[in-house]
N, CA, C, O and CB atoms as a CASP TS submission, in Angstrom:
PFRMAT TS
TARGET T0000
AUTHOR 0000-0000-0000
METHOD Language model
MODEL 1
PARENT N/A
ATOM      1  N   MET     1       0.982 -13.430  -3.526  1.00  0.00           N
ATOM      2  CA  MET     1       2.212 -12.911  -2.760  1.00  0.00           C
ATOM      3  C   MET     1       1.903 -13.588  -1.306  1.00  0.00           C
ATOM      4  O   MET     1       0.863 -13.619  -0.647  1.00  0.00           O
ATOM      5  CB  MET     1       2.334 -11.070  -2.719  1.00  0.00           C
ATOM      6  N   ALA     2       3.109 -14.080  -1.077  1.00  0.00           N
ATOM      7  CA  ALA     2       2.718 -14.148   0.513  1.00  0.00           C
ATOM      8  C   ALA     2       3.323 -13.267   1.552  1.00  0.00           C
ATOM      9  O   ALA     2       4.170 -12.456   1.178  1.00  0.00           O
ATOM     10  CB  ALA     2       3.026 -15.462   1.031  1.00  0.00           C
ATOM     11  N   LEU     3       3.014 -13.323   2.730  1.00  0.00           N
ATOM     12  CA  LEU     3       3.384 -12.468   3.737  1.00  0.00           C
ATOM     13  C   LEU     3       4.995 -12.086   3.483  1.00  0.00           C
ATOM     14  O   LEU     3       5.454 -10.969   3.247  1.00  0.00           O
ATOM     15  CB  LEU     3       3.074 -13.190   5.166  1.00  0.00           C
ATOM     16  N   LYS     4       5.530 -13.039   3.573  1.00  0.00           N
ATOM     17  CA  LYS     4       7.413 -12.893   3.445  1.00  0.00           C
ATOM     18  C   LYS     4       7.760 -11.893   2.172  1.00  0.00           C
ATOM     19  O   LYS     4       8.502 -10.911   2.199  1.00  0.00           O
ATOM     20  CB  LYS     4       8.327 -14.722   2.994  1.00  0.00           C
ATOM     21  N   ASP     5       6.980 -12.443   0.995  1.00  0.00           N
ATOM     22  CA  ASP     5       7.396 -11.582  -0.134  1.00  0.00           C
ATOM     23  C   ASP     5       6.750 -10.423  -0.027  1.00  0.00           C
ATOM     24  O   ASP     5       7.377  -9.469  -0.488  1.00  0.00           O
ATOM     25  CB  ASP     5       7.165 -12.118  -1.437  1.00  0.00           C
ATOM     26  N   VAL     6       5.618 -10.168   0.465  1.00  0.00           N
ATOM     27  CA  VAL     6       5.158  -8.470   1.185  1.00  0.00           C
ATOM     28  C   VAL     6       6.199  -7.814   1.562  1.00  0.00           C
ATOM     29  O   VAL     6       6.540  -6.770   1.007  1.00  0.00           O
ATOM     30  CB  VAL     6       4.238  -8.399   2.596  1.00  0.00           C
ATOM     31  N   ARG     7       6.852  -8.357   2.581  1.00  0.00           N
ATOM     32  CA  ARG     7       8.015  -7.689   3.473  1.00  0.00           C
ATOM     33  C   ARG     7       8.936  -7.295   2.450  1.00  0.00           C
ATOM     34  O   ARG     7       9.158  -6.096   2.288  1.00  0.00           O
ATOM     35  CB  ARG     7       8.781  -8.694   4.625  1.00  0.00           C
ATOM     36  N   THR     8       9.620  -8.344   1.589  1.00  0.00           N
ATOM     37  CA  THR     8      10.577  -8.091   0.734  1.00  0.00           C
ATOM     38  C   THR     8      10.325  -7.301  -0.518  1.00  0.00           C
ATOM     39  O   THR     8      11.193  -6.646  -1.095  1.00  0.00           O
ATOM     40  CB  THR     8      11.048  -9.198   0.447  1.00  0.00           C
ATOM     41  N   PHE     9       9.128  -7.407  -0.879  1.00  0.00           N
ATOM     42  CA  PHE     9       9.212  -6.541  -2.260  1.00  0.00           C
ATOM     43  C   PHE     9       8.310  -5.358  -2.074  1.00  0.00           C
ATOM     44  O   PHE     9       8.075  -4.715  -3.097  1.00  0.00           O
ATOM     45  CB  PHE     9       8.701  -7.406  -3.658  1.00  0.00           C
ATOM     46  N   CYS    10       7.746  -4.941  -0.922  1.00  0.00           N
ATOM     47  CA  CYS    10       6.855  -3.766  -0.684  1.00  0.00           C
ATOM     48  C   CYS    10       7.489  -2.866   0.401  1.00  0.00           C
ATOM     49  O   CYS    10       6.774  -2.547   1.351  1.00  0.00           O
ATOM     50  CB  CYS    10       5.388  -4.238  -0.233  1.00  0.00           C
ATOM     51  N   VAL    11       8.484  -2.524   0.360  1.00  0.00           N
ATOM     52  CA  VAL    11       9.530  -2.033   1.287  1.00  0.00           C
ATOM     53  C   VAL    11       8.920  -0.360   0.956  1.00  0.00           C
ATOM     54  O   VAL    11       8.757   0.052  -0.193  1.00  0.00           O
ATOM     55  CB  VAL    11      11.452  -2.531   0.798  1.00  0.00           C
ATOM     56  N   LEU    12       8.679   0.343   2.012  1.00  0.00           N
ATOM     57  CA  LEU    12       8.198   1.979   1.907  1.00  0.00           C
ATOM     58  C   LEU    12       9.360   2.843   2.765  1.00  0.00           C
ATOM     59  O   LEU    12       9.997   2.322   3.681  1.00  0.00           O
ATOM     60  CB  LEU    12       6.425   2.272   2.733  1.00  0.00           C
ATOM     61  N   ASP    13       9.529   4.121   2.374  1.00  0.00           N
ATOM     62  CA  ASP    13      10.258   5.097   2.794  1.00  0.00           C
ATOM     63  C   ASP    13       9.374   5.531   3.795  1.00  0.00           C
ATOM     64  O   ASP    13       8.151   5.390   3.803  1.00  0.00           O
ATOM     65  CB  ASP    13      10.688   6.057   1.804  1.00  0.00           C
ATOM     66  N   GLU    14      10.272   6.213   4.861  1.00  0.00           N
ATOM     67  CA  GLU    14       9.543   6.527   6.186  1.00  0.00           C
ATOM     68  C   GLU    14       8.227   7.521   6.086  1.00  0.00           C
ATOM     69  O   GLU    14       7.334   7.555   6.934  1.00  0.00           O
ATOM     70  CB  GLU    14      10.626   7.227   7.175  1.00  0.00           C
ATOM     71  N   GLU    15       8.278   8.308   4.910  1.00  0.00           N
ATOM     72  CA  GLU    15       7.193   9.253   4.669  1.00  0.00           C
ATOM     73  C   GLU    15       6.008   8.495   4.239  1.00  0.00           C
ATOM     74  O   GLU    15       4.918   8.639   4.792  1.00  0.00           O
ATOM     75  CB  GLU    15       7.560  10.306   3.632  1.00  0.00           C
ATOM     76  N   THR    16       6.189   7.777   3.365  1.00  0.00           N
ATOM     77  CA  THR    16       5.101   6.837   2.652  1.00  0.00           C
ATOM     78  C   THR    16       4.493   5.986   3.760  1.00  0.00           C
ATOM     79  O   THR    16       3.275   5.858   3.880  1.00  0.00           O
ATOM     80  CB  THR    16       5.773   5.809   1.442  1.00  0.00           C
ATOM     81  N   GLN    17       5.463   5.356   4.638  1.00  0.00           N
ATOM     82  CA  GLN    17       5.145   4.555   5.747  1.00  0.00           C
ATOM     83  C   GLN    17       3.897   5.326   6.726  1.00  0.00           C
ATOM     84  O   GLN    17       2.760   4.988   7.057  1.00  0.00           O
ATOM     85  CB  GLN    17       6.594   4.309   6.574  1.00  0.00           C
ATOM     86  N   ASN    18       4.529   6.213   6.918  1.00  0.00           N
ATOM     87  CA  ASN    18       3.679   7.015   8.136  1.00  0.00           C
ATOM     88  C   ASN    18       2.291   7.640   7.408  1.00  0.00           C
ATOM     89  O   ASN    18       1.243   7.918   7.991  1.00  0.00           O
ATOM     90  CB  ASN    18       4.731   8.479   8.883  1.00  0.00           C
ATOM     91  N   MET    19       2.547   7.765   6.132  1.00  0.00           N
ATOM     92  CA  MET    19       1.111   8.236   5.428  1.00  0.00           C
ATOM     93  C   MET    19       0.150   6.919   5.510  1.00  0.00           C
ATOM     94  O   MET    19      -0.978   6.962   6.001  1.00  0.00           O
ATOM     95  CB  MET    19       1.332   8.752   3.618  1.00  0.00           C
ATOM     96  N   LEU    20       0.700   5.834   5.008  1.00  0.00           N
ATOM     97  CA  LEU    20      -0.041   4.907   5.142  1.00  0.00           C
ATOM     98  C   LEU    20      -0.471   4.157   6.753  1.00  0.00           C
ATOM     99  O   LEU    20      -1.455   3.441   6.939  1.00  0.00           O
ATOM    100  CB  LEU    20       0.583   4.123   4.255  1.00  0.00           C
ATOM    101  N   LYS    21       0.453   4.513   7.692  1.00  0.00           N
ATOM    102  CA  LYS    21      -0.189   4.229   8.985  1.00  0.00           C
ATOM    103  C   LYS    21      -1.234   4.812   9.383  1.00  0.00           C
ATOM    104  O   LYS    21      -2.161   4.252   9.968  1.00  0.00           O
ATOM    105  CB  LYS    21       0.515   4.391   9.894  1.00  0.00           C
ATOM    106  N   GLY    22      -1.159   6.174   9.054  1.00  0.00           N
ATOM    107  CA  GLY    22      -2.448   7.477   9.273  1.00  0.00           C
ATOM    108  C   GLY    22      -3.428   6.966   8.621  1.00  0.00           C
ATOM    109  O   GLY    22      -4.441   7.120   9.304  1.00  0.00           O
ATOM    110  N   ALA    23      -3.675   6.402   7.593  1.00  0.00           N
ATOM    111  CA  ALA    23      -4.645   6.093   6.704  1.00  0.00           C
ATOM    112  C   ALA    23      -5.260   4.810   7.221  1.00  0.00           C
ATOM    113  O   ALA    23      -6.486   4.743   7.306  1.00  0.00           O
ATOM    114  CB  ALA    23      -4.107   6.000   5.306  1.00  0.00           C
ATOM    115  N   VAL    24      -4.488   3.774   7.577  1.00  0.00           N
ATOM    116  CA  VAL    24      -5.035   2.642   8.393  1.00  0.00           C
ATOM    117  C   VAL    24      -5.804   3.088   9.600  1.00  0.00           C
ATOM    118  O   VAL    24      -6.927   2.639   9.828  1.00  0.00           O
ATOM    119  CB  VAL    24      -3.923   1.739   8.852  1.00  0.00           C
ATOM    120  N   GLU    25      -5.222   3.955  10.369  1.00  0.00           N
ATOM    121  CA  GLU    25      -5.999   4.264  11.625  1.00  0.00           C
ATOM    122  C   GLU    25      -7.288   4.771  11.207  1.00  0.00           C
ATOM    123  O   GLU    25      -8.346   4.231  11.533  1.00  0.00           O
ATOM    124  CB  GLU    25      -5.298   5.298  12.563  1.00  0.00           C
ATOM    125  N   ARG    26      -7.181   6.086  10.292  1.00  0.00           N
ATOM    126  CA  ARG    26      -8.492   6.751   9.878  1.00  0.00           C
ATOM    127  C   ARG    26      -9.673   5.768   9.370  1.00  0.00           C
ATOM    128  O   ARG    26     -10.860   5.819   9.692  1.00  0.00           O
ATOM    129  CB  ARG    26      -8.163   7.762   8.707  1.00  0.00           C
ATOM    130  N   MET    27      -9.072   4.914   8.544  1.00  0.00           N
ATOM    131  CA  MET    27     -10.066   4.156   7.819  1.00  0.00           C
ATOM    132  C   MET    27     -10.342   2.761   8.617  1.00  0.00           C
ATOM    133  O   MET    27     -11.127   1.938   8.147  1.00  0.00           O
ATOM    134  CB  MET    27      -9.539   3.901   6.291  1.00  0.00           C
ATOM    135  N   ASN    28      -9.701   2.551   9.772  1.00  0.00           N
ATOM    136  CA  ASN    28      -9.825   1.431  10.474  1.00  0.00           C
ATOM    137  C   ASN    28      -9.792   0.178   9.728  1.00  0.00           C
ATOM    138  O   ASN    28     -10.715  -0.632   9.818  1.00  0.00           O
ATOM    139  CB  ASN    28     -10.911   1.513  11.163  1.00  0.00           C
ATOM    140  N   LEU    29      -8.587  -0.046   8.868  1.00  0.00           N
ATOM    141  CA  LEU    29      -7.959  -1.173   8.332  1.00  0.00           C
ATOM    142  C   LEU    29      -7.684  -2.271   8.990  1.00  0.00           C
ATOM    143  O   LEU    29      -6.931  -2.109   9.950  1.00  0.00           O
ATOM    144  CB  LEU    29      -6.975  -0.893   7.894  1.00  0.00           C
ATOM    145  N   SER    30      -8.109  -3.507   8.753  1.00  0.00           N
ATOM    146  CA  SER    30      -7.376  -4.602   9.359  1.00  0.00           C
ATOM    147  C   SER    30      -5.908  -5.056   8.942  1.00  0.00           C
ATOM    148  O   SER    30      -5.427  -4.397   8.021  1.00  0.00           O
ATOM    149  CB  SER    30      -8.178  -5.675   9.186  1.00  0.00           C
ATOM    150  N   ALA    31      -5.297  -5.842   9.348  1.00  0.00           N
ATOM    151  CA  ALA    31      -3.862  -6.131   9.044  1.00  0.00           C
ATOM    152  C   ALA    31      -4.185  -6.569   7.459  1.00  0.00           C
ATOM    153  O   ALA    31      -3.631  -5.983   6.530  1.00  0.00           O
ATOM    154  CB  ALA    31      -3.063  -7.441  10.148  1.00  0.00           C
ATOM    155  N   ARG    32      -5.007  -7.508   7.276  1.00  0.00           N
ATOM    156  CA  ARG    32      -5.322  -8.119   5.926  1.00  0.00           C
ATOM    157  C   ARG    32      -5.523  -7.114   4.796  1.00  0.00           C
ATOM    158  O   ARG    32      -5.095  -7.248   3.649  1.00  0.00           O
ATOM    159  CB  ARG    32      -6.586  -8.961   6.027  1.00  0.00           C
ATOM    160  N   ALA    33      -6.165  -6.187   5.226  1.00  0.00           N
ATOM    161  CA  ALA    33      -6.247  -5.165   4.178  1.00  0.00           C
ATOM    162  C   ALA    33      -4.884  -3.754   3.976  1.00  0.00           C
ATOM    163  O   ALA    33      -4.567  -3.024   3.036  1.00  0.00           O
ATOM    164  CB  ALA    33      -7.773  -4.505   4.572  1.00  0.00           C
ATOM    165  N   TYR    34      -4.463  -3.896   5.197  1.00  0.00           N
ATOM    166  CA  TYR    34      -3.098  -3.121   4.802  1.00  0.00           C
ATOM    167  C   TYR    34      -2.191  -3.648   4.008  1.00  0.00           C
ATOM    168  O   TYR    34      -1.468  -2.940   3.307  1.00  0.00           O
ATOM    169  CB  TYR    34      -2.333  -2.818   5.837  1.00  0.00           C
ATOM    170  N   ASN    35      -2.099  -5.418   4.033  1.00  0.00           N
ATOM    171  CA  ASN    35      -1.305  -5.981   3.292  1.00  0.00           C
ATOM    172  C   ASN    35      -1.911  -5.820   1.708  1.00  0.00           C
ATOM    173  O   ASN    35      -1.227  -5.477   0.743  1.00  0.00           O
ATOM    174  CB  ASN    35      -1.116  -7.382   3.853  1.00  0.00           C
ATOM    175  N   ARG    36      -3.212  -6.119   1.680  1.00  0.00           N
ATOM    176  CA  ARG    36      -3.682  -5.805   0.154  1.00  0.00           C
ATOM    177  C   ARG    36      -3.542  -4.385  -0.251  1.00  0.00           C
ATOM    178  O   ARG    36      -3.648  -4.234  -1.468  1.00  0.00           O
ATOM    179  CB  ARG    36      -5.214  -6.159  -0.079  1.00  0.00           C
ATOM    180  N   VAL    37      -3.365  -3.468   0.325  1.00  0.00           N
ATOM    181  CA  VAL    37      -3.254  -2.034   0.127  1.00  0.00           C
ATOM    182  C   VAL    37      -1.631  -2.047  -0.558  1.00  0.00           C
ATOM    183  O   VAL    37      -1.307  -1.551  -1.637  1.00  0.00           O
ATOM    184  CB  VAL    37      -3.494  -1.070   1.743  1.00  0.00           C
ATOM    185  N   LEU    38      -0.724  -2.787   0.442  1.00  0.00           N
ATOM    186  CA  LEU    38       0.779  -2.809   0.006  1.00  0.00           C
ATOM    187  C   LEU    38       0.928  -3.390  -1.310  1.00  0.00           C
ATOM    188  O   LEU    38       1.629  -2.895  -2.192  1.00  0.00           O
ATOM    189  CB  LEU    38       1.684  -3.621   0.976  1.00  0.00           C
ATOM    190  N   LYS    39       0.116  -4.665  -1.442  1.00  0.00           N
ATOM    191  CA  LYS    39       0.161  -5.518  -2.799  1.00  0.00           C
ATOM    192  C   LYS    39      -0.342  -4.709  -4.076  1.00  0.00           C
ATOM    193  O   LYS    39       0.239  -4.709  -5.161  1.00  0.00           O
ATOM    194  CB  LYS    39      -0.817  -6.871  -2.650  1.00  0.00           C
ATOM    195  N   LEU    40      -1.479  -4.041  -3.786  1.00  0.00           N
ATOM    196  CA  LEU    40      -1.893  -3.083  -4.791  1.00  0.00           C
ATOM    197  C   LEU    40      -1.147  -1.995  -5.166  1.00  0.00           C
ATOM    198  O   LEU    40      -1.204  -1.521  -6.301  1.00  0.00           O
ATOM    199  CB  LEU    40      -2.958  -2.600  -4.481  1.00  0.00           C
ATOM    200  N   ALA    41      -0.369  -1.517  -4.183  1.00  0.00           N
ATOM    201  CA  ALA    41       0.670  -0.195  -4.533  1.00  0.00           C
ATOM    202  C   ALA    41       1.835  -0.971  -5.356  1.00  0.00           C
ATOM    203  O   ALA    41       2.182  -0.515  -6.446  1.00  0.00           O
ATOM    204  CB  ALA    41       1.422   0.714  -2.918  1.00  0.00           C
ATOM    205  N   ARG    42       2.377  -2.026  -4.885  1.00  0.00           N
ATOM    206  CA  ARG    42       3.498  -2.675  -5.582  1.00  0.00           C
ATOM    207  C   ARG    42       3.107  -2.729  -7.040  1.00  0.00           C
ATOM    208  O   ARG    42       3.810  -2.180  -7.889  1.00  0.00           O
ATOM    209  CB  ARG    42       3.817  -4.127  -5.006  1.00  0.00           C
ATOM    210  N   THR    43       1.770  -3.512  -7.412  1.00  0.00           N
ATOM    211  CA  THR    43       1.104  -3.492  -8.778  1.00  0.00           C
ATOM    212  C   THR    43       1.075  -2.214  -9.523  1.00  0.00           C
ATOM    213  O   THR    43       1.086  -2.093 -10.748  1.00  0.00           O
ATOM    214  CB  THR    43      -0.267  -3.905  -8.656  1.00  0.00           C
ATOM    215  N   ILE    44       1.043  -1.412  -8.766  1.00  0.00           N
ATOM    216  CA  ILE    44       0.837   0.153  -9.406  1.00  0.00           C
ATOM    217  C   ILE    44       2.113   0.580  -9.681  1.00  0.00           C
ATOM    218  O   ILE    44       2.251   1.160 -10.759  1.00  0.00           O
ATOM    219  CB  ILE    44       0.123   1.318  -8.405  1.00  0.00           C
ATOM    220  N   ALA    45       3.092   0.442  -8.976  1.00  0.00           N
ATOM    221  CA  ALA    45       4.328   0.882  -9.139  1.00  0.00           C
ATOM    222  C   ALA    45       5.072  -0.276 -10.315  1.00  0.00           C
ATOM    223  O   ALA    45       5.937   0.129 -11.092  1.00  0.00           O
ATOM    224  CB  ALA    45       5.040   0.981  -7.570  1.00  0.00           C
ATOM    225  N   ASP    46       4.699  -1.445 -10.318  1.00  0.00           N
ATOM    226  CA  ASP    46       5.073  -2.271 -11.393  1.00  0.00           C
ATOM    227  C   ASP    46       4.575  -1.614 -12.846  1.00  0.00           C
ATOM    228  O   ASP    46       5.305  -1.462 -13.826  1.00  0.00           O
ATOM    229  CB  ASP    46       4.445  -3.724 -11.122  1.00  0.00           C
ATOM    230  N   LEU    47       3.355  -1.307 -12.768  1.00  0.00           N
ATOM    231  CA  LEU    47       3.033  -1.004 -13.722  1.00  0.00           C
ATOM    232  C   LEU    47       3.480   0.434 -14.432  1.00  0.00           C
ATOM    233  O   LEU    47       3.338   0.689 -15.628  1.00  0.00           O
ATOM    234  CB  LEU    47       1.935  -1.227 -13.531  1.00  0.00           C
ATOM    235  N   GLU    48       3.920   1.111 -13.659  1.00  0.00           N
ATOM    236  CA  GLU    48       4.583   2.724 -14.030  1.00  0.00           C
ATOM    237  C   GLU    48       6.029   2.299 -14.085  1.00  0.00           C
ATOM    238  O   GLU    48       6.829   3.219 -14.259  1.00  0.00           O
ATOM    239  CB  GLU    48       4.321   4.162 -12.688  1.00  0.00           C
ATOM    240  N   GLY    49       6.513   1.086 -13.969  1.00  0.00           N
ATOM    241  CA  GLY    49       8.035   0.757 -14.340  1.00  0.00           C
ATOM    242  C   GLY    49       8.898   1.313 -13.092  1.00  0.00           C
ATOM    243  O   GLY    49      10.083   1.566 -13.308  1.00  0.00           O
ATOM    244  N   SER    50       8.436   1.490 -11.960  1.00  0.00           N
ATOM    245  CA  SER    50       8.987   1.937 -10.680  1.00  0.00           C
ATOM    246  C   SER    50       9.563   0.532  -9.918  1.00  0.00           C
ATOM    247  O   SER    50       8.978  -0.543  -9.783  1.00  0.00           O
ATOM    248  CB  SER    50       7.743   2.767  -9.763  1.00  0.00           C
ATOM    249  N   GLN    51      10.778   0.888  -9.517  1.00  0.00           N
ATOM    250  CA  GLN    51      11.475  -0.089  -8.467  1.00  0.00           C
ATOM    251  C   GLN    51      10.794   0.031  -7.219  1.00  0.00           C
ATOM    252  O   GLN    51      10.532  -1.024  -6.641  1.00  0.00           O
ATOM    253  CB  GLN    51      13.023   0.214  -8.206  1.00  0.00           C
ATOM    254  N   LYS    52      10.448   1.133  -6.678  1.00  0.00           N
ATOM    255  CA  LYS    52      10.290   1.729  -5.470  1.00  0.00           C
ATOM    256  C   LYS    52       8.828   2.056  -5.505  1.00  0.00           C
ATOM    257  O   LYS    52       8.260   2.661  -6.414  1.00  0.00           O
ATOM    258  CB  LYS    52      11.232   2.923  -5.244  1.00  0.00           C
ATOM    259  N   ILE    53       8.198   1.514  -4.241  1.00  0.00           N
ATOM    260  CA  ILE    53       6.723   2.033  -4.044  1.00  0.00           C
ATOM    261  C   ILE    53       6.965   3.276  -3.529  1.00  0.00           C
ATOM    262  O   ILE    53       7.862   3.463  -2.708  1.00  0.00           O
ATOM    263  CB  ILE    53       5.741   1.187  -3.070  1.00  0.00           C
ATOM    264  N   VAL    54       6.277   4.110  -3.919  1.00  0.00           N
ATOM    265  CA  VAL    54       6.390   5.874  -3.437  1.00  0.00           C
ATOM    266  C   VAL    54       4.950   6.030  -2.941  1.00  0.00           C
ATOM    267  O   VAL    54       4.077   5.164  -2.999  1.00  0.00           O
ATOM    268  CB  VAL    54       6.766   7.230  -4.922  1.00  0.00           C
ATOM    269  N   LEU    55       4.844   7.202  -2.470  1.00  0.00           N
ATOM    270  CA  LEU    55       3.686   7.990  -1.807  1.00  0.00           C
ATOM    271  C   LEU    55       2.422   7.807  -3.006  1.00  0.00           C
ATOM    272  O   LEU    55       1.331   7.305  -2.735  1.00  0.00           O
ATOM    273  CB  LEU    55       4.192   9.835  -1.486  1.00  0.00           C
ATOM    274  N   SER    56       2.736   8.228  -4.126  1.00  0.00           N
ATOM    275  CA  SER    56       1.625   8.284  -4.805  1.00  0.00           C
ATOM    276  C   SER    56       1.077   6.907  -5.286  1.00  0.00           C
ATOM    277  O   SER    56      -0.097   6.836  -5.650  1.00  0.00           O
ATOM    278  CB  SER    56       1.850   9.156  -5.841  1.00  0.00           C
ATOM    279  N   HIS    57       1.748   5.995  -5.298  1.00  0.00           N
ATOM    280  CA  HIS    57       1.400   4.560  -5.443  1.00  0.00           C
ATOM    281  C   HIS    57       0.497   3.963  -4.139  1.00  0.00           C
ATOM    282  O   HIS    57      -0.467   3.219  -4.320  1.00  0.00           O
ATOM    283  CB  HIS    57       2.832   3.727  -5.596  1.00  0.00           C
ATOM    284  N   VAL    58       0.939   4.389  -2.835  1.00  0.00           N
ATOM    285  CA  VAL    58       0.145   4.033  -1.786  1.00  0.00           C
ATOM    286  C   VAL    58      -1.318   4.818  -1.997  1.00  0.00           C
ATOM    287  O   VAL    58      -2.422   4.282  -1.901  1.00  0.00           O
ATOM    288  CB  VAL    58       0.921   4.397  -0.409  1.00  0.00           C
ATOM    289  N   ALA    59      -1.073   6.112  -2.283  1.00  0.00           N
ATOM    290  CA  ALA    59      -2.317   7.047  -2.205  1.00  0.00           C
ATOM    291  C   ALA    59      -3.286   6.324  -3.213  1.00  0.00           C
ATOM    292  O   ALA    59      -4.426   5.990  -2.892  1.00  0.00           O
ATOM    293  CB  ALA    59      -1.984   8.744  -2.668  1.00  0.00           C
ATOM    294  N   GLU    60      -2.795   6.130  -4.337  1.00  0.00           N
ATOM    295  CA  GLU    60      -3.805   5.493  -5.561  1.00  0.00           C
ATOM    296  C   GLU    60      -4.404   4.118  -4.707  1.00  0.00           C
ATOM    297  O   GLU    60      -5.603   4.058  -4.436  1.00  0.00           O
ATOM    298  CB  GLU    60      -2.757   4.945  -7.306  1.00  0.00           C
ATOM    299  N   ALA    61      -3.649   3.248  -4.393  1.00  0.00           N
ATOM    300  CA  ALA    61      -3.905   2.191  -3.681  1.00  0.00           C
ATOM    301  C   ALA    61      -5.292   2.313  -2.985  1.00  0.00           C
ATOM    302  O   ALA    61      -6.379   1.819  -3.288  1.00  0.00           O
ATOM    303  CB  ALA    61      -2.821   1.997  -2.780  1.00  0.00           C
ATOM    304  N   LEU    62      -4.884   3.199  -1.863  1.00  0.00           N
ATOM    305  CA  LEU    62      -6.066   3.778  -0.760  1.00  0.00           C
ATOM    306  C   LEU    62      -7.342   3.941  -1.566  1.00  0.00           C
ATOM    307  O   LEU    62      -8.327   3.226  -1.379  1.00  0.00           O
ATOM    308  CB  LEU    62      -5.672   5.394  -0.017  1.00  0.00           C
ATOM    309  N   GLN    63      -7.272   5.105  -2.650  1.00  0.00           N
ATOM    310  CA  GLN    63      -8.228   5.256  -3.622  1.00  0.00           C
ATOM    311  C   GLN    63      -9.345   4.150  -3.664  1.00  0.00           C
ATOM    312  O   GLN    63     -10.497   4.108  -3.234  1.00  0.00           O
ATOM    313  CB  GLN    63      -7.538   5.332  -4.865  1.00  0.00           C
ATOM    314  N   TYR    64      -8.464   3.182  -4.424  1.00  0.00           N
ATOM    315  CA  TYR    64      -9.198   2.126  -4.827  1.00  0.00           C
ATOM    316  C   TYR    64      -9.876   1.546  -3.741  1.00  0.00           C
ATOM    317  O   TYR    64     -11.076   1.330  -3.909  1.00  0.00           O
ATOM    318  CB  TYR    64      -8.444   1.217  -5.473  1.00  0.00           C
ATOM    319  N   ARG    65      -9.292   1.204  -2.504  1.00  0.00           N
ATOM    320  CA  ARG    65      -9.709   0.797  -1.503  1.00  0.00           C
ATOM    321  C   ARG    65     -11.062   1.418  -0.757  1.00  0.00           C
ATOM    322  O   ARG    65     -11.897   0.831  -0.069  1.00  0.00           O
ATOM    323  CB  ARG    65      -8.675   0.837  -0.866  1.00  0.00           C
ATOM    324  N   GLY    66     -10.989   2.593  -1.080  1.00  0.00           N
ATOM    325  CA  GLY    66     -12.007   3.482  -0.464  1.00  0.00           C
ATOM    326  C   GLY    66     -13.440   3.124  -1.430  1.00  0.00           C
ATOM    327  O   GLY    66     -14.586   3.174  -0.981  1.00  0.00           O
ATOM    328  N   GLN    67     -13.139   2.823  -2.589  1.00  0.00           N
ATOM    329  CA  GLN    67     -14.148   2.885  -3.590  1.00  0.00           C
ATOM    330  C   GLN    67     -14.689   1.360  -3.747  1.00  0.00           C
ATOM    331  O   GLN    67     -15.362   1.088  -4.741  1.00  0.00           O
ATOM    332  CB  GLN    67     -13.534   3.520  -4.991  1.00  0.00           C
ATOM    333  N   GLU    68     -14.420   0.428  -2.841  1.00  0.00           N
ATOM    334  CA  GLU    68     -14.726  -0.901  -2.743  1.00  0.00           C
ATOM    335  C   GLU    68     -15.571  -0.990  -1.569  1.00  0.00           C
ATOM    336  O   GLU    68     -15.986  -2.051  -1.103  1.00  0.00           O
ATOM    337  CB  GLU    68     -13.538  -1.769  -2.682  1.00  0.00           C
ATOM    338  N   GLY    69     -15.813   0.179  -1.105  1.00  0.00           N
ATOM    339  CA  GLY    69     -16.642   0.029   0.687  1.00  0.00           C
ATOM    340  C   GLY    69     -16.042  -0.412   1.532  1.00  0.00           C
ATOM    341  O   GLY    69     -16.675  -1.004   2.407  1.00  0.00           O
ATOM    342  N   GLY    70     -14.386  -0.307   1.655  1.00  0.00           N
ATOM    343  CA  GLY    70     -14.030  -0.731   3.153  1.00  0.00           C
ATOM    344  C   GLY    70     -13.019  -1.578   3.203  1.00  0.00           C
ATOM    345  O   GLY    70     -12.622  -2.002   4.289  1.00  0.00           O
TER
END
């Protein structure tokens, strides 16, 4: 998924965006890692049949990010 696709298909509501921004700061994630989390959250949402990425999708994606060590 290209960056423009991420911007199109990985739209977050304000609460989810704020949570992700806080996690990025706490985990010291790069812009590339931020985009990977969004893409993974989109995949999780798709697997659940959800049109929108919600807080639980981003939280799950961040959990997987922590398991890979960075």
